[in-house]
N, C-alpha and C positions, 0 to 999 in steps of 0.2 A: 365153770360147772355146767354140765349139760342138763337139759330139761328132759323129763320122761313123763309120758302120760299113757293111759290105756284107751284103746278104741277098738272098734270092730270093722271089719271089711263089709261093704254092702255093694249092691249092684246098681249102677247108674247107666241106663241104656243097655249096651252089650259089654260094658267094661266094669271091672272091679274098681271100687273107689274107697278112699279113706278120708275122713275129715281131719283137718289140722286145726289146732287152736290158733286164734289170731296172733298170739304172741310168737308163734313158730312159723308163720306164713312169710313167704317172700313178697317183695313188692309186686303190685299188679303188672301183668304182661311180661314177667320174668320168664325167659325160656329155661326149661329145666331138663336135666338128663336123669333118667330113671334106670338104674342097673340092679341086677340081682346076683348075689353071690351066695349060693346055698339057700339058707332060710333068711338071709338079710337082704332087705330092699333098701337101696340108697337113693335119695333124691337130692340133687345138688344143682345150683344154677350153672348155666352154660357159661364157661369162662370166655371173656373176650379174647380174640386172637388178632394177629396182624391183618387178616382179611377184613376185619371190622373197621380199620382205620379210615378208609375213604368215606364210609357212612358217617363216622364220627365227625370228620371234617365238613361233610355236607350239612350236618346239623348245626355245626358251629357257624357256617356261613349265614344261616338264618338269623343269628344273634349278633353278627359282626358286620359292620358297614363296609369293611374293606379299606376304610380310610384310616390313616395313622395321624394322630395329632402332631403338630410341629413341636419339636423339642426346643424349649426355651431354657438356655443355660442360666442358672441363678448366679448372681454376683456373690463371690465368697471373699471373706477377709481371712486370709491365712495368716 
C-alpha cells in the first residue's frame, strides 16, 4: 500500500522545495534522481551500477584484513 500526504511547495534559497515526512525519507546521503513527466515529479534513489563496484570493494578493504583463516578439517564419523 502506498503512502499519500498533502504538502505545499516553498522556496529555499533559489530552489523550490517540498518537505517529506520522516516515514517517507531515504537514508541520509542517498543520491537521488528527480524527474518530471507532465504534472508528476518522481524522486527515486540512484540505482547502483557496475561502475560502483570498485568503490564497494575499496570500502570492503577497510573492514577486511586480507588474511584468510586456515581451514581446519573436522574429523567426521561417516
